[in-house]
C-alpha positions in Angstrom: 2.5 6.8 -1.7 3.9 6.0 -5.2 3.7 9.7 -6.2 5.5 10.6 -3.0 8.4 8.2 -3.8 8.6 9.6 -7.3 8.7 13.2 -6.0 11.3 12.2 -3.5 13.5 10.6 -6.1 13.3 13.6 -8.4 13.9 16.1 -5.6 16.7 14.1 -4.1 19.1 14.7 -7.0 19.2 11.1 -8.0 20.9 10.5 -11.3 19.1 7.2 -12.0 15.5 8.5 -11.9 12.9 5.8 -12.4 9.5 6.1 -14.0 6.4 5.8 -11.8 5.8 2.3 -13.3 9.2 1.2 -12.2 8.7 2.6 -8.7 5.3 0.8 -8.5 6.9 -2.5 -9.6 9.7 -2.1 -7.0 7.2 -1.4 -4.2 5.0 -4.4 -5.1 8.1 -6.6 -5.2 9.2 -5.5 -1.8 5.9 -6.2 0.1 3.4 -9.0 0.2 0.3 -7.4 -1.4 -3.4 -8.4 -1.1 -5.7 -8.1 -4.1 -7.1 -4.6 -4.4 -10.6 -5.9 -3.7 -9.5 -6.8 -0.2 -7.4 -3.7 0.4 -8.4 -0.7 2.5 -11.5 1.0 1.1 -10.5 4.4 2.6 -6.8 4.8 1.7 -6.3 2.0 -0.8 -3.5 0.2 1.3 -2.9 -3.3 0.0 0.3 -4.1 2.0 -0.5 -7.3 3.8 1.6 -6.4 6.9 -0.5 -3.2 7.4 -3.8 -5.0 7.3 -4.6 -6.6 10.6 -7.3 -9.2 11.1 -9.6 -8.9 14.1 -9.7 -11.8 16.6 -13.0 -13.0 15.1 -11.5 -13.0 11.5 -14.4 -11.0 10.2 -12.9 -7.5 10.1 -9.7 -5.9 9.1 -8.0 -2.8 10.6 -5.8 -0.8 8.3 -2.6 0.2 10.2 -2.0 3.0 7.6 -5.2 5.0 8.2 -7.0 3.2 11.2 -10.3 2.3 9.6 -11.8 -1.1 10.4 -13.7 -2.7 7.6 -15.3 -6.0 6.4 -13.3 -7.3 3.4 -15.2 -7.8 0.2 -18.0 -5.4 1.1 
């Protein structure tokens, strides 16, 4: 996702192009993030709003890719 934003910024003719690190910082500041250890093991998503706990609070479903996983395993 970060690479896509950088490519979009450079292809969009922006004059104030940012480095990938600056884009990463802006993304992380915009969203509540979980620790990478608890993020999606398939796609790496760490955005809290896209990680949905099951009703038993034992599993998480990633809204970005659809996988259901047990956090920390």
